[in-house]
Chimera marker file (.cmm) of the C-alpha trace (Angstrom):
<marker_set name="trace">
<marker id="1" x="-8.301" y="-210.300" z="134.267" r="1" g="1" b="0" radius="0.5"/>
<marker id="2" x="-6.677" y="-213.186" z="135.746" r="1" g="1" b="0" radius="0.5"/>
<marker id="3" x="-6.801" y="-214.809" z="132.029" r="1" g="1" b="0" radius="0.5"/>
<marker id="4" x="-5.401" y="-211.887" z="130.073" r="1" g="1" b="0" radius="0.5"/>
<marker id="5" x="-2.585" y="-211.836" z="132.623" r="1" g="1" b="0" radius="0.5"/>
<marker id="6" x="-1.745" y="-215.593" z="132.205" r="1" g="1" b="0" radius="0.5"/>
<marker id="7" x="-2.094" y="-214.783" z="128.489" r="1" g="1" b="0" radius="0.5"/>
<marker id="8" x="0.581" y="-211.993" z="128.705" r="1" g="1" b="0" radius="0.5"/>
<marker id="9" x="2.702" y="-214.080" z="130.802" r="1" g="1" b="0" radius="0.5"/>
<marker id="10" x="2.609" y="-217.133" z="128.175" r="1" g="1" b="0" radius="0.5"/>
<marker id="11" x="3.257" y="-214.682" z="125.204" r="1" g="1" b="0" radius="0.5"/>
<marker id="12" x="6.440" y="-213.501" z="127.358" r="1" g="1" b="0" radius="0.5"/>
<marker id="13" x="7.371" y="-217.162" z="127.949" r="1" g="1" b="0" radius="0.5"/>
<marker id="14" x="7.066" y="-217.902" z="124.042" r="1" g="1" b="0" radius="0.5"/>
<marker id="15" x="8.995" y="-214.732" z="123.049" r="1" g="1" b="0" radius="0.5"/>
<marker id="16" x="11.853" y="-215.596" z="125.229" r="1" g="1" b="0" radius="0.5"/>
<marker id="17" x="12.325" y="-218.777" z="123.902" r="1" g="1" b="0" radius="0.5"/>
<marker id="18" x="10.504" y="-220.849" z="126.516" r="1" g="1" b="0" radius="0.5"/>
<marker id="19" x="12.470" y="-219.887" z="129.366" r="1" g="1" b="0" radius="0.5"/>
<marker id="20" x="11.210" y="-218.315" z="132.464" r="1" g="1" b="0" radius="0.5"/>
<marker id="21" x="12.513" y="-214.765" z="133.156" r="1" g="1" b="0" radius="0.5"/>
<marker id="22" x="12.807" y="-212.301" z="135.888" r="1" g="1" b="0" radius="0.5"/>
<marker id="23" x="10.037" y="-210.098" z="134.118" r="1" g="1" b="0" radius="0.5"/>
<marker id="24" x="7.438" y="-212.891" z="134.669" r="1" g="1" b="0" radius="0.5"/>
<marker id="25" x="7.808" y="-212.575" z="138.305" r="1" g="1" b="0" radius="0.5"/>
<marker id="26" x="7.816" y="-208.499" z="138.410" r="1" g="1" b="0" radius="0.5"/>
<marker id="27" x="4.291" y="-207.937" z="136.325" r="1" g="1" b="0" radius="0.5"/>
<marker id="28" x="2.093" y="-209.656" z="138.833" r="1" g="1" b="0" radius="0.5"/>
<marker id="29" x="3.978" y="-207.867" z="141.607" r="1" g="1" b="0" radius="0.5"/>
<marker id="30" x="3.137" y="-204.845" z="139.906" r="1" g="1" b="0" radius="0.5"/>
<marker id="31" x="-0.285" y="-205.729" z="139.355" r="1" g="1" b="0" radius="0.5"/>
<marker id="32" x="-0.723" y="-206.457" z="142.976" r="1" g="1" b="0" radius="0.5"/>
<marker id="33" x="0.891" y="-203.259" z="144.128" r="1" g="1" b="0" radius="0.5"/>
<marker id="34" x="-1.278" y="-201.497" z="141.723" r="1" g="1" b="0" radius="0.5"/>
<marker id="35" x="-4.363" y="-203.008" z="143.230" r="1" g="1" b="0" radius="0.5"/>
<marker id="36" x="-3.113" y="-201.920" z="146.616" r="1" g="1" b="0" radius="0.5"/>
<marker id="37" x="-2.608" y="-198.141" z="145.567" r="1" g="1" b="0" radius="0.5"/>
<marker id="38" x="-6.265" y="-198.231" z="144.097" r="1" g="1" b="0" radius="0.5"/>
<marker id="39" x="-7.591" y="-199.698" z="147.248" r="1" g="1" b="0" radius="0.5"/>
<marker id="40" x="-5.809" y="-196.823" z="149.491" r="1" g="1" b="0" radius="0.5"/>
<marker id="41" x="-7.060" y="-194.190" z="147.188" r="1" g="1" b="0" radius="0.5"/>
<marker id="42" x="-10.456" y="-195.702" z="147.287" r="1" g="1" b="0" radius="0.5"/>
<marker id="43" x="-10.341" y="-195.300" z="151.305" r="1" g="1" b="0" radius="0.5"/>
<marker id="44" x="-9.319" y="-191.610" z="150.436" r="1" g="1" b="0" radius="0.5"/>
<marker id="45" x="-12.493" y="-190.982" z="148.134" r="1" g="1" b="0" radius="0.5"/>
<marker id="46" x="-15.039" y="-192.668" z="150.382" r="1" g="1" b="0" radius="0.5"/>
<marker id="47" x="-18.737" y="-193.221" z="149.572" r="1" g="1" b="0" radius="0.5"/>
<marker id="48" x="-20.288" y="-195.448" z="146.647" r="1" g="1" b="0" radius="0.5"/>
<marker id="49" x="-17.748" y="-194.467" z="144.285" r="1" g="1" b="0" radius="0.5"/>
<marker id="50" x="-14.800" y="-195.070" z="146.817" r="1" g="1" b="0" radius="0.5"/>
<marker id="51" x="-16.550" y="-198.673" z="147.351" r="1" g="1" b="0" radius="0.5"/>
<marker id="52" x="-16.373" y="-199.322" z="143.354" r="1" g="1" b="0" radius="0.5"/>
<marker id="53" x="-12.618" y="-198.246" z="143.378" r="1" g="1" b="0" radius="0.5"/>
<marker id="54" x="-12.030" y="-200.579" z="146.308" r="1" g="1" b="0" radius="0.5"/>
<marker id="55" x="-13.710" y="-203.399" z="144.778" r="1" g="1" b="0" radius="0.5"/>
<marker id="56" x="-11.514" y="-202.573" z="141.523" r="1" g="1" b="0" radius="0.5"/>
<marker id="57" x="-8.277" y="-202.644" z="143.822" r="1" g="1" b="0" radius="0.5"/>
<marker id="58" x="-9.203" y="-205.777" z="145.258" r="1" g="1" b="0" radius="0.5"/>
<marker id="59" x="-10.020" y="-207.781" z="141.831" r="1" g="1" b="0" radius="0.5"/>
<marker id="60" x="-6.867" y="-206.231" z="140.344" r="1" g="1" b="0" radius="0.5"/>
<marker id="61" x="-4.915" y="-207.221" z="143.528" r="1" g="1" b="0" radius="0.5"/>
<marker id="62" x="-6.376" y="-210.609" z="143.631" r="1" g="1" b="0" radius="0.5"/>
<marker id="63" x="-5.567" y="-211.160" z="140.073" r="1" g="1" b="0" radius="0.5"/>
<marker id="64" x="-1.956" y="-210.142" z="140.527" r="1" g="1" b="0" radius="0.5"/>
<marker id="65" x="-1.564" y="-212.513" z="143.363" r="1" g="1" b="0" radius="0.5"/>
<marker id="66" x="-3.099" y="-215.747" z="141.582" r="1" g="1" b="0" radius="0.5"/>
<marker id="67" x="-0.886" y="-214.914" z="138.697" r="1" g="1" b="0" radius="0.5"/>
<marker id="68" x="1.943" y="-214.690" z="140.699" r="1" g="1" b="0" radius="0.5"/>
<marker id="69" x="1.283" y="-217.982" z="142.655" r="1" g="1" b="0" radius="0.5"/>
<marker id="70" x="0.766" y="-219.412" z="139.254" r="1" g="1" b="0" radius="0.5"/>
<marker id="71" x="4.136" y="-218.363" z="137.770" r="1" g="1" b="0" radius="0.5"/>
<marker id="72" x="6.039" y="-219.560" z="140.882" r="1" g="1" b="0" radius="0.5"/>
<marker id="73" x="4.162" y="-223.023" z="140.323" r="1" g="1" b="0" radius="0.5"/>
<marker id="74" x="5.226" y="-223.157" z="136.673" r="1" g="1" b="0" radius="0.5"/>
<marker id="75" x="8.675" y="-222.073" z="137.624" r="1" g="1" b="0" radius="0.5"/>
<marker id="76" x="8.968" y="-224.913" z="140.226" r="1" g="1" b="0" radius="0.5"/>
<marker id="77" x="7.524" y="-227.461" z="137.634" r="1" g="1" b="0" radius="0.5"/>
<marker id="78" x="9.996" y="-226.358" z="134.716" r="1" g="1" b="0" radius="0.5"/>
<marker id="79" x="12.844" y="-226.596" z="137.495" r="1" g="1" b="0" radius="0.5"/>
<marker id="80" x="12.050" y="-230.044" z="138.499" r="1" g="1" b="0" radius="0.5"/>
<marker id="81" x="11.939" y="-231.118" z="134.554" r="1" g="1" b="0" radius="0.5"/>
<marker id="82" x="15.033" y="-229.708" z="134.233" r="1" g="1" b="0" radius="0.5"/>
<marker id="83" x="14.245" y="-226.790" z="131.813" r="1" g="1" b="0" radius="0.5"/>
<marker id="84" x="16.412" y="-223.939" z="131.772" r="1" g="1" b="0" radius="0.5"/>
<marker id="85" x="15.319" y="-220.861" z="133.766" r="1" g="1" b="0" radius="0.5"/>
<link id1="1" id2="2" r="1" g="1" b="0" radius="0.2"/>
<link id1="2" id2="3" r="1" g="1" b="0" radius="0.2"/>
<link id1="3" id2="4" r="1" g="1" b="0" radius="0.2"/>
<link id1="4" id2="5" r="1" g="1" b="0" radius="0.2"/>
<link id1="5" id2="6" r="1" g="1" b="0" radius="0.2"/>
<link id1="6" id2="7" r="1" g="1" b="0" radius="0.2"/>
<link id1="7" id2="8" r="1" g="1" b="0" radius="0.2"/>
<link id1="8" id2="9" r="1" g="1" b="0" radius="0.2"/>
<link id1="9" id2="10" r="1" g="1" b="0" radius="0.2"/>
<link id1="10" id2="11" r="1" g="1" b="0" radius="0.2"/>
<link id1="11" id2="12" r="1" g="1" b="0" radius="0.2"/>
<link id1="12" id2="13" r="1" g="1" b="0" radius="0.2"/>
<link id1="13" id2="14" r="1" g="1" b="0" radius="0.2"/>
<link id1="14" id2="15" r="1" g="1" b="0" radius="0.2"/>
<link id1="15" id2="16" r="1" g="1" b="0" radius="0.2"/>
<link id1="16" id2="17" r="1" g="1" b="0" radius="0.2"/>
<link id1="17" id2="18" r="1" g="1" b="0" radius="0.2"/>
<link id1="18" id2="19" r="1" g="1" b="0" radius="0.2"/>
<link id1="19" id2="20" r="1" g="1" b="0" radius="0.2"/>
<link id1="20" id2="21" r="1" g="1" b="0" radius="0.2"/>
<link id1="21" id2="22" r="1" g="1" b="0" radius="0.2"/>
<link id1="22" id2="23" r="1" g="1" b="0" radius="0.2"/>
<link id1="23" id2="24" r="1" g="1" b="0" radius="0.2"/>
<link id1="24" id2="25" r="1" g="1" b="0" radius="0.2"/>
<link id1="25" id2="26" r="1" g="1" b="0" radius="0.2"/>
<link id1="26" id2="27" r="1" g="1" b="0" radius="0.2"/>
<link id1="27" id2="28" r="1" g="1" b="0" radius="0.2"/>
<link id1="28" id2="29" r="1" g="1" b="0" radius="0.2"/>
<link id1="29" id2="30" r="1" g="1" b="0" radius="0.2"/>
<link id1="30" id2="31" r="1" g="1" b="0" radius="0.2"/>
<link id1="31" id2="32" r="1" g="1" b="0" radius="0.2"/>
<link id1="32" id2="33" r="1" g="1" b="0" radius="0.2"/>
<link id1="33" id2="34" r="1" g="1" b="0" radius="0.2"/>
<link id1="34" id2="35" r="1" g="1" b="0" radius="0.2"/>
<link id1="35" id2="36" r="1" g="1" b="0" radius="0.2"/>
<link id1="36" id2="37" r="1" g="1" b="0" radius="0.2"/>
<link id1="37" id2="38" r="1" g="1" b="0" radius="0.2"/>
<link id1="38" id2="39" r="1" g="1" b="0" radius="0.2"/>
<link id1="39" id2="40" r="1" g="1" b="0" radius="0.2"/>
<link id1="40" id2="41" r="1" g="1" b="0" radius="0.2"/>
<link id1="41" id2="42" r="1" g="1" b="0" radius="0.2"/>
<link id1="42" id2="43" r="1" g="1" b="0" radius="0.2"/>
<link id1="43" id2="44" r="1" g="1" b="0" radius="0.2"/>
<link id1="44" id2="45" r="1" g="1" b="0" radius="0.2"/>
<link id1="45" id2="46" r="1" g="1" b="0" radius="0.2"/>
<link id1="46" id2="47" r="1" g="1" b="0" radius="0.2"/>
<link id1="47" id2="48" r="1" g="1" b="0" radius="0.2"/>
<link id1="48" id2="49" r="1" g="1" b="0" radius="0.2"/>
<link id1="49" id2="50" r="1" g="1" b="0" radius="0.2"/>
<link id1="50" id2="51" r="1" g="1" b="0" radius="0.2"/>
<link id1="51" id2="52" r="1" g="1" b="0" radius="0.2"/>
<link id1="52" id2="53" r="1" g="1" b="0" radius="0.2"/>
<link id1="53" id2="54" r="1" g="1" b="0" radius="0.2"/>
<link id1="54" id2="55" r="1" g="1" b="0" radius="0.2"/>
<link id1="55" id2="56" r="1" g="1" b="0" radius="0.2"/>
<link id1="56" id2="57" r="1" g="1" b="0" radius="0.2"/>
<link id1="57" id2="58" r="1" g="1" b="0" radius="0.2"/>
<link id1="58" id2="59" r="1" g="1" b="0" radius="0.2"/>
<link id1="59" id2="60" r="1" g="1" b="0" radius="0.2"/>
<link id1="60" id2="61" r="1" g="1" b="0" radius="0.2"/>
<link id1="61" id2="62" r="1" g="1" b="0" radius="0.2"/>
<link id1="62" id2="63" r="1" g="1" b="0" radius="0.2"/>
<link id1="63" id2="64" r="1" g="1" b="0" radius="0.2"/>
<link id1="64" id2="65" r="1" g="1" b="0" radius="0.2"/>
<link id1="65" id2="66" r="1" g="1" b="0" radius="0.2"/>
<link id1="66" id2="67" r="1" g="1" b="0" radius="0.2"/>
<link id1="67" id2="68" r="1" g="1" b="0" radius="0.2"/>
<link id1="68" id2="69" r="1" g="1" b="0" radius="0.2"/>
<link id1="69" id2="70" r="1" g="1" b="0" radius="0.2"/>
<link id1="70" id2="71" r="1" g="1" b="0" radius="0.2"/>
<link id1="71" id2="72" r="1" g="1" b="0" radius="0.2"/>
<link id1="72" id2="73" r="1" g="1" b="0" radius="0.2"/>
<link id1="73" id2="74" r="1" g="1" b="0" radius="0.2"/>
<link id1="74" id2="75" r="1" g="1" b="0" radius="0.2"/>
<link id1="75" id2="76" r="1" g="1" b="0" radius="0.2"/>
<link id1="76" id2="77" r="1" g="1" b="0" radius="0.2"/>
<link id1="77" id2="78" r="1" g="1" b="0" radius="0.2"/>
<link id1="78" id2="79" r="1" g="1" b="0" radius="0.2"/>
<link id1="79" id2="80" r="1" g="1" b="0" radius="0.2"/>
<link id1="80" id2="81" r="1" g="1" b="0" radius="0.2"/>
<link id1="81" id2="82" r="1" g="1" b="0" radius="0.2"/>
<link id1="82" id2="83" r="1" g="1" b="0" radius="0.2"/>
<link id1="83" id2="84" r="1" g="1" b="0" radius="0.2"/>
<link id1="84" id2="85" r="1" g="1" b="0" radius="0.2"/>
</marker_set>
């Protein structure tokens, strides 16, 4: 899941003309928020199905967090190299 998100971020980077844009910071935040919402719904469901949804939410949230950290590090590296952001 993390690899797919990084691929989407890379495609956006290439389409935007090799510039970092605000959308690349918003997408991981939305993924993280979606994971948190799924976890909250899974608590309401309960039982084994709730546990499965909770794990799905955890994986989705972790993927969003890792992507957000990766995008932040990429933005810092590009800024230090003097590229446009």
